[in-house]
NUDOMAR-792857 format. One record per atom (N, C-alpha, C, CB): residue number from 1; residue in one letter; atom name; x, z, y. Coordinates in pm, whole numbers, padded with zeros to 5 digits, always signed. Glycine has a CB too. Layout:
   n res atom     c1     c3     c2
 NUM   A   CA      X      Z      Y
...
end
This chain:
   n res atom     c1     c3     c2
   1   X    N -02961 +00494 -01238
   1   X   CA -02978 +00486 -01083
   1   X    C -02867 +00539 -00999
   1   X   CB -03100 +00561 -01039
   2   X    N -02832 +00660 -01039
   2   X   CA -02706 +00714 -00993
   2   X    C -02584 +00593 -00950
   2   X   CB -02655 +00811 -01117
   3   X    N -02576 +00526 -01058
   3   X   CA -02472 +00423 -01056
   3   X    C -02474 +00315 -00948
   3   X   CB -02476 +00357 -01180
   4   X    N -02617 +00297 -00946
   4   X   CA -02658 +00183 -00846
   4   X    C -02648 +00224 -00696
   4   X   CB -02810 +00138 -00873
   5   X    N -02663 +00338 -00669
   5   X   CA -02623 +00418 -00545
   5   X    C -02490 +00407 -00517
   5   X   CB -02651 +00559 -00554
   6   X    N -02414 +00463 -00608
   6   X   CA -02258 +00453 -00578
   6   X    C -02213 +00322 -00555
   6   X   CB -02171 +00506 -00691
   7   X    N -02257 +00230 -00627
   7   X   CA -02218 +00088 -00608
   7   X    C -02262 +00045 -00470
   7   X   CB -02280 -00006 -00719
   8   X    N -02399 +00073 -00421
   8   X   CA -02415 +00032 -00296
   8   X    C -02351 +00095 -00181
   8   X   CB -02533 +00033 -00279
   9   X    N -02310 +00222 -00199
   9   X   CA -02242 +00292 -00102
   9   X    C -02090 +00208 -00089
   9   X   CB -02231 +00459 -00150
  10   X    N -02052 +00188 -00228
  10   X   CA -01898 +00162 -00209
  10   X    C -01909 +00021 -00137
  10   X   CB -01799 +00157 -00366
  11   X    N -02008 -00082 -00184
  11   X   CA -02009 -00214 -00099
  11   X    C -02050 -00205 +00038
  11   X   CB -02096 -00313 -00156
  12   X    N -02103 -00113 +00075
  12   X   CA -02116 -00076 +00227
  12   X    C -01989 -00034 +00286
  12   X   CB -02216 +00039 +00252
  13   X    N -01901 +00074 +00226
  13   X   CA -01797 +00085 +00276
  13   X    C -01701 +00016 +00292
  13   X   CB -01770 +00146 +00248
  14   X    N -01696 -00093 +00200
  14   X   CA -01595 -00204 +00209
  14   X    C -01647 -00314 +00296
  14   X   CB -01561 -00261 +00070
  15   X    N -01769 -00307 +00313
  15   X   CA -01800 -00393 +00435
  15   X    C -01763 -00350 +00577
  15   X   CB -01939 -00414 +00438
  16   X    N -01789 -00241 +00584
  16   X   CA -01749 -00170 +00710
  16   X    C -01570 -00171 +00734
  16   X   CB -01812 -00003 +00695
  17   X    N -01506 -00155 +00621
  17   X   CA -01355 -00169 +00620
  17   X    C -01330 -00313 +00681
  17   X   CB -01289 -00153 +00461
  18   X    N -01393 -00400 +00604
  18   X   CA -01361 -00569 +00638
  18   X    C -01413 -00586 +00782
  18   X   CB -01452 -00693 +00524
  19   X    N -01499 -00546 +00816
  19   X   CA -01554 -00550 +00964
  19   X    C -01446 -00494 +01061
  19   X   CB -01693 -00458 +00981
  20   X    N -01428 -00369 +01033
  20   X   CA -01320 -00315 +01121
  20   X    C -01183 -00388 +01116
  20   X   CB -01298 -00171 +01085
  21   X    N -01155 -00456 +01003
  21   X   CA -01039 -00513 +01009
  21   X    C -01015 -00651 +01095
  21   X   CB -01010 -00529 +00880
  22   X    N -01142 -00728 +01091
  22   X   CA -01155 -00840 +01154
  22   X    C -01210 -00813 +01308
  22   X   CB -01244 -00927 +01069
  23   X    N -01217 -00722 +01353
  23   X   CA -01243 -00667 +01485
  23   X    C -01138 -00637 +01565
  23   X   CB -01311 -00559 +01479
  24   X    N -01010 -00635 +01525
  24   X   CA -00891 -00615 +01574
  24   X    C -00877 -00716 +01692
  24   X   CB -00789 -00627 +01466
  25   X    N -00827 -00671 +01808
  25   X   CA -00812 -00780 +01925
  25   X    C -00676 -00757 +01961
  25   X   CB -00916 -00764 +02060
  26   X    N -00576 -00687 +01914
  26   X   CA -00454 -00658 +01978
  26   X    C -00372 -00788 +01951
  26   X   CB -00385 -00522 +01923
  27   X    N -00287 -00811 +02052
  27   X   CA -00197 -00937 +02016
  27   X    C -00037 -00898 +02043
  27   X   CB -00244 -01078 +02121
  28   X    N -00012 -00774 +02020
  28   X   CA +00113 -00727 +02016
  28   X    C +00198 -00819 +01921
  28   X   CB +00110 -00584 +01975
  29   X    N +00324 -00844 +01969
  29   X   CA +00419 -00900 +01870
  29   X    C +00559 -00823 +01879
  29   X   CB +00439 -01060 +01899
  30   X    N +00610 -00845 +01779
  30   X   CA +00769 -00778 +01771
  30   X    C +00878 -00871 +01705
  30   X   CB +00772 -00634 +01674
  31   X    N +00963 -00898 +01776
  31   X   CA +01063 -00978 +01733
  31   X    C +01208 -00924 +01662
  31   X   CB +01088 -01048 +01847
  32   X    N +01175 -00798 +01627
  32   X   CA +01258 -00735 +01571
  32   X    C +01306 -00799 +01446
  32   X   CB +01212 -00619 +01558
  33   X    N +01447 -00804 +01415
  33   X   CA +01482 -00856 +01278
  33   X    C +01480 -00771 +01162
  33   X   CB +01605 -00906 +01279
  34   X    N +01490 -00801 +01029
  34   X   CA +01481 -00720 +00929
  34   X    C +01615 -00698 +00891
  34   X   CB +01397 -00766 +00829
  35   X    N +01625 -00585 +00798
  35   X   CA +01777 -00554 +00760
  35   X    C +01746 -00499 +00621
  35   X   CB +01867 -00437 +00868
  36   X    N +01843 -00494 +00541
  36   X   CA +01854 -00453 +00405
  36   X    C +01870 -00534 +00292
  36   X   CB +01759 -00391 +00381
  37   X    N +01913 -00505 +00203
  37   X   CA +01948 -00609 +00077
  37   X    C +01837 -00624 -00020
  37   X   CB +02076 -00558 -00012
  38   X    N +01879 -00663 -00149
  38   X   CA +01784 -00705 -00254
  38   X    C +01797 -00576 -00361
  38   X   CB +01828 -00865 -00323
  39   X    N +01745 -00546 -00420
  39   X   CA +01782 -00437 -00536
  39   X    C +01670 -00462 -00646
  39   X   CB +01776 -00262 -00477
  40   X    N +01698 -00424 -00758
  40   X   CA +01587 -00447 -00876
  40   X    C +01509 -00358 -00895
  40   X   CB +01631 -00466 -01002
  41   X    N +01386 -00390 -00964
  41   X   CA +01264 -00318 -00987
  41   X    C +01275 -00284 -01137
  41   X   CB +01132 -00404 -00948
  42   X    N +01229 -00161 -01165
  42   X   CA +01209 -00132 -01302
  42   X    C +01129 -00233 -01408
  42   X   CB +01144 -00010 -01297
  43   X    N +01196 -00261 -01515
  43   X   CA +01144 -00356 -01594
  43   X    C +01008 -00297 -01657
  43   X   CB +01251 -00399 -01699
  44   X    N +00962 -00170 -01657
  44   X   CA +00870 -00133 -01714
  44   X    C +00730 -00143 -01591
  44   X   CB +00916 +00007 -01779
  45   X    N +00768 -00204 -01493
  45   X   CA +00674 -00193 -01383
  45   X    C +00581 -00318 -01374
  45   X   CB +00751 -00173 -01250
  46   X    N +00443 -00323 -01338
  46   X   CA +00367 -00418 -01332
  46   X    C +00369 -00495 -01184
  46   X   CB +00242 -00364 -01372
  47   X    N +00390 -00589 -01175
  47   X   CA +00416 -00669 -01029
  47   X    C +00328 -00782 -01027
  47   X   CB +00574 -00729 -01005
  48   X    N +00305 -00814 -00889
  48   X   CA +00221 -00953 -00863
  48   X    C +00277 -00965 -00716
  48   X   CB +00027 -00945 -00876
  49   X    N +00321 -01092 -00694
  49   X   CA +00320 -01147 -00558
  49   X    C +00450 -01213 -00540
  49   X   CB +00296 -01040 -00449
  50   X    N +00541 -01195 -00470
  50   X   CA +00633 -01273 -00386
  50   X    C +00756 -01252 -00464
  50   X   CB +00643 -01227 -00229
  51   X    N +00806 -01145 -00567
  51   X   CA +00927 -01129 -00606
  51   X    C +00983 -01015 -00560
  51   X   CB +00997 -01227 -00577
  52   X    N +01111 -00989 -00578
  52   X   CA +01175 -00870 -00548
  52   X    C +01227 -00859 -00417
  52   X   CB +01271 -00847 -00633
  53   X    N +01192 -00740 -00354
  53   X   CA +01234 -00713 -00207
  53   X    C +01302 -00593 -00188
  53   X   CB +01120 -00709 -00115
  54   X    N +01372 -00576 -00107
  54   X   CA +01451 -00433 -00077
  54   X    C +01359 -00335 -00012
  54   X   CB +01582 -00450 +00026
  55   X    N +01347 -00207 -00031
  55   X   CA +01295 -00119 +00052
  55   X    C +01368 -00067 +00167
  55   X   CB +01259 -00027 -00017
  56   X    N +01311 -00049 +00282
  56   X   CA +01381 +00000 +00379
  56   X    C +01328 +00149 +00432
  56   X   CB +01380 -00103 +00481
  57   X    N +01376 +00221 +00471
  57   X   CA +01312 +00364 +00510
  57   X    C +01368 +00390 +00638
  57   X   CB +01347 +00492 +00406
  58   X    N +01303 +00504 +00683
  58   X   CA +01357 +00592 +00789
  58   X    C +01387 +00505 +00935
  58   X   CB +01500 +00662 +00727
  59   X    N +01492 +00511 +00997
  59   X   CA +01520 +00461 +01096
  59   X    C +01581 +00284 +01073
  59   X   CB +01614 +00567 +01154
  60   X    N +01572 +00260 +00944
  60   X   CA +01600 +00125 +00913
  60   X    C +01478 +00033 +00928
  60   X   CB +01654 +00118 +00776
  61   X    N +01349 +00088 +00942
  61   X   CA +01240 +00017 +00932
  61   X    C +01235 -00072 +01062
  61   X   CB +01121 +00108 +00910
  62   X    N +01169 -00187 +01077
  62   X   CA +01175 -00272 +01186
  62   X    C +01122 -00191 +01306
  62   X   CB +01096 -00401 +01160
  63   X    N +01146 -00230 +01428
  63   X   CA +01120 -00143 +01546
  63   X    C +00973 -00105 +01544
  63   X   CB +01158 -00214 +01683
  64   X    N +00883 -00222 +01542
  64   X   CA +00739 -00220 +01565
  64   X    C +00674 -00117 +01463
  64   X   CB +00677 -00370 +01547
  65   X    N +00741 -00079 +01342
  65   X   CA +00687 +00007 +01250
  65   X    C +00763 +00126 +01220
  65   X   CB +00666 -00059 +01138
  66   X    N +00851 +00152 +01294
  66   X   CA +00951 +00264 +01263
  66   X    C +00875 +00394 +01258
  66   X   CB +01068 +00273 +01373
  67   X    N +00799 +00406 +01351
  67   X   CA +00721 +00536 +01356
  67   X    C +00573 +00542 +01307
  67   X   CB +00720 +00580 +01496
  68   X    N +00577 +00448 +01229
  68   X   CA +00423 +00466 +01152
  68   X    C +00458 +00525 +01016
  68   X   CB +00329 +00306 +01124
  69   X    N +00334 +00552 +00966
  69   X   CA +00320 +00608 +00793
  69   X    C +00367 +00484 +00740
  69   X   CB +00145 +00655 +00718
  70   X    N +00424 +00530 +00613
  70   X   CA +00469 +00429 +00528
  70   X    C +00411 +00473 +00374
  70   X   CB +00639 +00416 +00540
  71   X    N +00350 +00592 +00367
  71   X   CA +00322 +00644 +00238
  71   X    C +00156 +00674 +00271
  71   X   CB +00429 +00787 +00193
  72   X    N +00103 +00616 +00170
  72   X   CA -00039 +00643 +00199
  72   X    C -00138 +00698 +00057
  72   X   CB -00099 +00494 +00263
  73   X    N -00176 +00818 +00087
  73   X   CA -00247 +00907 -00035
  73   X    C -00375 +00833 -00076
  73   X   CB -00291 +01073 +00014
  74   X    N -00400 +00873 -00224
  74   X   CA -00541 +00861 -00259
  74   X    C -00600 +00976 -00319
  74   X   CB -00561 +00756 -00345
  75   X    N -00718 +00994 -00360
  75   X   CA -00779 +01100 -00429
  75   X    C -00777 +01094 -00579
  75   X   CB -00909 +01109 -00386
  76   X    N -00798 +01174 -00646
  76   X   CA -00772 +01191 -00796
  76   X    C -00859 +01056 -00857
  76   X   CB -00835 +01360 -00861
  77   X    N -00799 +00969 -00944
  77   X   CA -00857 +00874 -01008
  77   X    C -00926 +00758 -00907
  77   X   CB -00952 +00944 -01098
  78   X    N -00876 +00738 -00804
  78   X   CA -00930 +00651 -00688
  78   X    C -00818 +00558 -00643
  78   X   CB -00982 +00741 -00562
  79   X    N -00898 +00446 -00605
  79   X   CA -00815 +00340 -00536
  79   X    C -00867 +00277 -00418
  79   X   CB -00787 +00237 -00622
  80   X    N -00938 +00366 -00346
  80   X   CA -00998 +00340 -00234
  80   X    C -00901 +00376 -00111
  80   X   CB -01128 +00412 -00235
  81   X    N -00873 +00317 -00012
  81   X   CA -00787 +00320 +00086
  81   X    C -00861 +00415 +00195
  81   X   CB -00750 +00174 +00132
  82   X    N -00803 +00539 +00210
  82   X   CA -00891 +00630 +00305
  82   X    C -00887 +00609 +00451
  82   X   CB -00855 +00770 +00288
  83   X    N -00970 +00635 +00514
  83   X   CA -01017 +00594 +00659
  83   X    C -00909 +00634 +00728
  83   X   CB -01153 +00658 +00719
  84   X    N -00834 +00774 +00727
  84   X   CA -00728 +00819 +00804
  84   X    C -00603 +00707 +00786
  84   X   CB -00688 +00973 +00756
  85   X    N -00595 +00615 +00702
  85   X   CA -00483 +00524 +00686
  85   X    C -00505 +00394 +00740
  85   X   CB -00448 +00511 +00552
  86   X    N -00631 +00384 +00812
  86   X   CA -00659 +00268 +00859
  86   X    C -00561 +00232 +00975
  86   X   CB -00797 +00267 +00896
  87   X    N -00557 +00323 +01086
  87   X   CA -00479 +00273 +01189
  87   X    C -00323 +00240 +01173
  87   X   CB -00494 +00363 +01286
  88   X    N -00277 +00335 +01090
  88   X   CA -00124 +00251 +01058
  88   X    C -00130 +00140 +00974
  88   X   CB -00014 +00339 +00983
  89   X    N -00196 +00141 +00895
  89   X   CA -00223 +00027 +00810
  89   X    C -00229 -00112 +00878
  89   X   CB -00350 +00051 +00742
  90   X    N -00333 -00110 +01005
  90   X   CA -00374 -00212 +01094
  90   X    C -00216 -00243 +01166
  90   X   CB -00510 -00153 +01207
  91   X    N -00166 -00156 +01202
  91   X   CA -00041 -00169 +01279
  91   X    C +00055 -00243 +01209
  91   X   CB +00015 -00044 +01313
  92   X    N +00082 -00220 +01075
  92   X   CA +00163 -00279 +00981
  92   X    C +00122 -00430 +00971
  92   X   CB +00152 -00203 +00847
  93   X    N -00019 -00436 +00962
  93   X   CA -00074 -00579 +00945
  93   X    C -00054 -00648 +01046
  93   X   CB -00207 -00592 +00919
  94   X    N -00061 -00617 +01180
  94   X   CA -00025 -00657 +01309
  94   X    C +00117 -00708 +01293
  94   X   CB -00039 -00543 +01414
  95   X    N +00208 -00611 +01261
  95   X   CA +00360 -00645 +01275
  95   X    C +00379 -00766 +01169
  95   X   CB +00468 -00503 +01237
  96   X    N +00323 -00779 +01038
  96   X   CA +00344 -00860 +00949
  96   X    C +00277 -00996 +00995
  96   X   CB +00300 -00802 +00824
  97   X    N +00159 -00985 +01043
  97   X   CA +00095 -01132 +01078
  97   X    C +00193 -01167 +01199
  97   X   CB -00090 -01132 +01128
  98   X    N +00232 -01117 +01287
  98   X   CA +00334 -01163 +01393
  98   X    C +00478 -01201 +01355
  98   X   CB +00347 -01057 +01489
  99   X    N +00504 -01173 +01215
  99   X   CA +00632 -01178 +01189
  99   X    C +00620 -01257 +01023
  99   X   CB +00705 -01013 +01205
 100   X    N +00614 -01376 +01039
 100   X   CA +00567 -01435 +00895
 100   X    C +00685 -01414 +00823
 100   X   CB +00520 -01599 +00888
 101   X    N +00809 -01425 +00863
 101   X   CA +00944 -01416 +00779
 101   X    C +00938 -01293 +00719
 101   X   CB +01080 -01428 +00860
 102   X    N +00880 -01165 +00764
 102   X   CA +00892 -01037 +00711
 102   X    C +00797 -01017 +00587
 102   X   CB +00865 -00938 +00820
 103   X    N +00851 -00914 +00503
 103   X   CA +00764 -00901 +00390
 103   X    C +00775 -00767 +00345
 103   X   CB +00793 -00997 +00282
 104   X    N +00651 -00717 +00267
 104   X   CA +00659 -00576 +00237
 104   X    C +00621 -00559 +00087
 104   X   CB +00564 -00493 +00334
 105   X    N +00666 -00448 +00015
 105   X   CA +00654 -00436 -00141
 105   X    C +00556 -00297 -00111
 105   X   CB +00828 -00412 -00250
 106   X    N +00442 -00309 -00180
 106   X   CA +00362 -00199 -00218
 106   X    C +00371 -00148 -00345
 106   X   CB +00240 -00225 -00201
 107   X    N +00440 -00006 -00361
 107   X   CA +00473 +00059 -00466
 107   X    C +00349 +00138 -00484
 107   X   CB +00602 +00131 -00455
 108   X    N +00272 +00133 -00601
 108   X   CA +00160 +00211 -00634
 108   X    C +00199 +00328 -00735
 108   X   CB +00051 +00119 -00693
 109   X    N +00174 +00429 -00709
 109   X   CA +00206 +00550 -00800
 109   X    C +00072 +00628 -00847
 109   X   CB +00304 +00656 -00718
 110   X    N +00097 +00719 -00921
 110   X   CA -00022 +00799 -01003
 110   X    C +00031 +00919 -01027
 110   X   CB -00074 +00738 -01145
 111   X    N -00059 +01025 -01025
 111   X   CA +00005 +01148 -01094
 111   X    C +00020 +01166 -01242
 111   X   CB -00065 +01256 -01058
 112   X    N +00056 +01257 -01313
 112   X   CA +00097 +01265 -01437
 112   X    C -00034 +01260 -01556
 112   X   CB +00182 +01395 -01439
 113   X    N -00142 +01296 -01488
 113   X   CA -00257 +01285 -01564
 113   X    C -00301 +01159 -01618
 113   X   CB -00351 +01332 -01496
 114   X    N -00351 +01117 -01744
 114   X   CA -00368 +01011 -01775
 114   X    C -00268 +00943 -01878
 114   X   CB -00381 +00960 -01669
 115   X    N -00304 +00858 -01963
 115   X   CA -00217 +00771 -02019
 115   X    C -00115 +00682 -01949
 115   X   CB -00287 +00700 -02081
 116   X    N -00010 +00658 -02014
 116   X   CA +00097 +00591 -01934
 116   X    C +00036 +00445 -01886
 116   X   CB +00240 +00573 -02030
 117   X    N -00040 +00385 -01988
 117   X   CA -00116 +00260 -01955
 117   X    C -00221 +00259 -01842
 117   X   CB -00186 +00219 -02075
 118   X    N -00290 +00375 -01832
 118   X   CA -00394 +00393 -01762
 118   X    C -00326 +00430 -01622
 118   X   CB -00490 +00496 -01827
 119   X    N -00241 +00499 -01615
 119   X   CA -00169 +00534 -01456
 119   X    C -00103 +00409 -01425
 119   X   CB -00042 +00669 -01448
 120   X    N -00043 +00324 -01505
 120   X   CA +00015 +00197 -01448
 120   X    C -00092 +00071 -01394
 120   X   CB +00107 +00140 -01567
 121   X    N -00199 +00104 -01458
 121   X   CA -00312 -00006 -01402
 121   X    C -00365 +00075 -01278
 121   X   CB -00454 -00048 -01525
 122   X    N -00383 +00241 -01276
 122   X   CA -00426 +00274 -01156
 122   X    C -00342 +00248 -01034
 122   X   CB -00454 +00396 -01163
 123   X    N -00196 +00265 -01051
 123   X   CA -00100 +00221 -00954
 123   X    C -00126 +00090 -00920
 123   X   CB +00034 +00234 -00997
 124   X    N -00134 +00010 -00986
 124   X   CA -00159 -00136 -00940
 124   X    C -00291 -00145 -00861
 124   X   CB -00167 -00239 -01067
 125   X    N -00397 -00084 -00931
 125   X   CA -00509 -00108 -00839
 125   X    C -00506 -00042 -00676
 125   X   CB -00632 -00049 -00917
 126   X    N -00433 +00073 -00678
 126   X   CA -00407 +00137 -00544
 126   X    C -00317 +00042 -00443
 126   X   CB -00328 +00281 -00570
 127   X    N -00215 -00034 -00530
 127   X   CA -00125 -00147 -00455
 127   X    C -00223 -00243 -00407
 127   X   CB -00010 -00228 -00553
 128   X    N -00311 -00272 -00504
 128   X   CA -00380 -00407 -00461
 128   X    C -00501 -00378 -00346
 128   X   CB -00451 -00483 -00606
 129   X    N -00559 -00248 -00343
 129   X   CA -00616 -00223 -00241
 129   X    C -00561 -00207 -00103
 129   X   CB -00668 -00138 -00272
 130   X    N -00456 -00163 -00105
 130   X   CA -00363 -00179 +00045
 130   X    C -00332 -00318 +00068
 130   X   CB -00207 -00099 +00044
 131   X    N -00297 -00394 -00028
 131   X   CA -00258 -00522 -00026
 131   X    C -00404 -00617 +00043
 131   X   CB -00209 -00560 -00194
 132   X    N -00525 -00576 -00007
 132   X   CA -00647 -00637 +00036
 132   X    C -00677 -00603 +00183
 132   X   CB -00760 -00593 -00054
 133   X    N -00638 -00490 +00208
 133   X   CA -00658 -00437 +00331
 133   X    C -00555 -00485 +00437
 133   X   CB -00659 -00296 +00318
 134   X    N -00454 -00526 +00403
 134   X   CA -00340 -00588 +00502
 134   X    C -00403 -00744 +00505
 134   X   CB -00153 -00578 +00430
 135   X    N -00428 -00810 +00415
 135   X   CA -00467 -00942 +00417
 135   X    C -00603 -00964 +00501
 135   X   CB -00481 -00987 +00274
 136   X    N -00701 -00887 +00471
 136   X   CA -00791 -00867 +00565
 136   X    C -00764 -00864 +00712
 136   X   CB -00841 -00767 +00534
 137   X    N -00661 -00816 +00737
 137   X   CA -00612 -00784 +00853
 137   X    C -00502 -00910 +00910
 137   X   CB -00549 -00640 +00832
 138   X    N -00497 -00999 +00841
 138   X   CA -00417 -01104 +00911
 138   X    C -00280 -01162 +00814
 138   X   CB -00361 -01032 +01059
 139   X    N -00244 -01069 +00718
 139   X   CA -00117 -01064 +00662
 139   X    C -00135 -01191 +00567
 139   X   CB -00079 -00915 +00588
 140   X    N -00027 -01285 +00533
 140   X   CA -00017 -01379 +00447
 140   X    C -00015 -01324 +00315
 140   X   CB +00087 -01457 +00473
 141   X    N -00066 -01415 +00227
 141   X   CA -00029 -01372 +00060
 141   X    C +00112 -01367 +00030
 141   X   CB -00087 -01481 -00053
 142   X    N +00175 -01440 +00060
 142   X   CA +00341 -01444 +00036
 142   X    C +00419 -01347 +00099
 142   X   CB +00405 -01571 +00082
 143   X    N +00361 -01262 +00194
 143   X   CA +00436 -01157 +00240
 143   X    C +00436 -01039 +00169
 143   X   CB +00404 -01131 +00358
 144   X    N +00340 -01018 +00079
 144   X   CA +00309 -00902 +00023
 144   X    C +00332 -00903 -00139
 144   X   CB +00168 -00872 +00065
 145   X    N +00391 -00804 -00182
 145   X   CA +00427 -00786 -00331
 145   X    C +00368 -00659 -00373
 145   X   CB +00586 -00784 -00361
 146   X    N +00309 -00624 -00496
 146   X   CA +00238 -00520 -00563
 146   X    C +00315 -00490 -00677
 146   X   CB +00099 -00554 -00599
 147   X    N +00368 -00364 -00680
 147   X   CA +00423 -00310 -00788
 147   X    C +00382 -00177 -00845
 147   X   CB +00543 -00308 -00763
 148   X    N +00357 -00156 -00961
 148   X   CA +00302 -00021 -01016
 148   X    C +00409 +00032 -01070
 148   X   CB +00186 -00025 -01119
 149   X    N +00456 +00165 -01051
 149   X   CA +00508 +00246 -01140
 149   X    C +00431 +00358 -01206
 149   X   CB +00606 +00291 -01084
 150   X    N +00308 +00371 -01189
 150   X   CA +00214 +00474 -01257
 150   X    C +00271 +00598 -01226
 150   X   CB +00199 +00460 -01415
 151   X    N +00311 +00685 -01324
 151   X   CA +00340 +00810 -01332
 151   X    C +00495 +00823 -01330
 151   X   CB +00274 +00868 -01448
 152   X    N +00578 +00718 -01337
 152   X   CA +00731 +00729 -01366
 152   X    C +00800 +00756 -01273
 152   X   CB +00791 +00627 -01413
 153   X    N +00776 +00764 -01125
 153   X   CA +00842 +00807 -01017
 153   X    C +00769 +00892 -00944
 153   X   CB +00883 +00711 -00944
 154   X    N +00744 +01022 -00989
 154   X   CA +00693 +01109 -00897
 154   X    C +00772 +01146 -00771
 154   X   CB +00664 +01217 -00965
 155   X    N +00687 +01176 -00659
 155   X   CA +00744 +01210 -00540
 155   X    C +00780 +01367 -00543
 155   X   CB +00647 +01171 -00425
 156   X    N +00684 +01430 -00615
 156   X   CA +00715 +01583 -00632
 156   X    C +00675 +01613 -00794
 156   X   CB +00612 +01686 -00514
 157   X    N +00786 +01693 -00849
 157   X   CA +00798 +01744 -00973
 157   X    C +00699 +01839 -00980
 157   X   CB +00924 +01794 -01004
 158   X    N +00626 +01877 -01060
 158   X   CA +00522 +01969 -01093
 158   X    C +00409 +01944 -01188
 158   X   CB +00469 +01998 -00986
 159   X    N +00316 +02058 -01212
 159   X   CA +00210 +02044 -01288
 159   X    C +00082 +02100 -01213
 159   X   CB +00238 +02108 -01418
 160   X    N +00082 +02098 -01082
 160   X   CA -00033 +02151 -01018
 160   X    C -00079 +02056 -00929
 160   X   CB -00011 +02275 -00952
 161   X    N -00185 +02099 -00842
 161   X   CA -00252 +02018 -00765
 161   X    C -00179 +01973 -00642
 161   X   CB -00368 +02077 -00735
 162   X    N -00082 +02035 -00596
 162   X   CA -00011 +02007 -00484
 162   X    C +00100 +01890 -00524
 162   X   CB +00051 +02144 -00429
 163   X    N +00150 +01905 -00652
 163   X   CA +00243 +01813 -00674
 163   X    C +00165 +01691 -00738
 163   X   CB +00357 +01870 -00758
 164   X    N +00033 +01673 -00779
 164   X   CA -00049 +01572 -00815
 164   X    C -00090 +01495 -00691
 164   X   CB -00162 +01624 -00889
 165   X    N -00123 +01582 -00593
 165   X   CA -00176 +01514 -00472
 165   X    C -00050 +01430 -00403
 165   X   CB -00242 +01630 -00366
 166   X    N +00064 +01465 -00407
 166   X   CA +00185 +01389 -00349
 166   X    C +00228 +01276 -00442
 166   X   CB +00310 +01486 -00327
 167   X    N +00197 +01275 -00548
 167   X   CA +00213 +01180 -00670
 167   X    C +00126 +01046 -00656
 167   X   CB +00167 +01258 -00808
 168   X    N +00007 +01054 -00583
 168   X   CA -00092 +00998 -00572
 168   X    C -00083 +00895 -00453
 168   X   CB -00184 +01092 -00567
 169   X    N -00024 +00791 -00465
 169   X   CA +00035 +00728 -00314
 169   X    C +00059 +00576 -00339
 169   X   CB +00198 +00805 -00258
 170   X    N +00067 +00510 -00234
 170   X   CA +00118 +00375 -00232
 170   X    C +00244 +00364 -00094
 170   X   CB -00029 +00265 -00209
 171   X    N +00341 +00344 -00156
 171   X   CA +00440 +00341 -00039
 171   X    C +00478 +00184 -00005
 171   X   CB +00582 +00431 -00080
 172   X    N +00484 +00189 +00131
 172   X   CA +00540 +00043 +00202
 172   X    C +00677 +00052 +00203
 172   X   CB +00493 +00012 +00362
 173   X    N +00743 -00067 +00152
 173   X   CA +00900 -00090 +00155
 173   X    C +00902 -00210 +00204
 173   X   CB +00984 -00082 +00022
 174   X    N +00979 -00232 +00343
 174   X   CA +01002 -00357 +00401
 174   X    C +01122 -00425 +00337
 174   X   CB +01020 -00341 +00546
 175   X    N +01128 -00562 +00338
 175   X   CA +01240 -00621 +00302
 175   X    C +01252 -00764 +00367
 175   X   CB +01245 -00621 +00157
 176   X    N +01316 -00845 +00310
 176   X   CA +01317 -00974 +00368
 176   X    C +01302 -01106 +00254
 176   X   CB +01456 -00981 +00449
end
């Protein structure tokens, strides 16, 4: 009975996220060029999408997305995009939809708890959740690559809740 209620709530939340994504009326465009080279990804990472793309960070980001959040955090053992990430992700989606030559790599991460295999799958689910959000908001399938590093690339070393919270994330890395 409880599982049925959780499933209904999850379906309702996804429906609201989809409707919110479809209701965007902004027509902003940015013709800023992309910068950066190509680099290799870890051979142990799970990937899906368009191939290898270089990550850009800080001031090297395209002008339209330079001031947006590029790291999105998740709750323990969850792959649901949090509502506080919607505005920045919608802005990333507007930029990508307006610039079909642009691409983004979504790097999924997990904290150290759980097996390596489980954390690789969890990182992949988190990346795919962000990818679906972007695509619902107009981004083309060929513009997005999802890669999971699981627990292999922690943002913060440590064995406590603060460290774990920083490591449960998806990072957006722009490339061309």
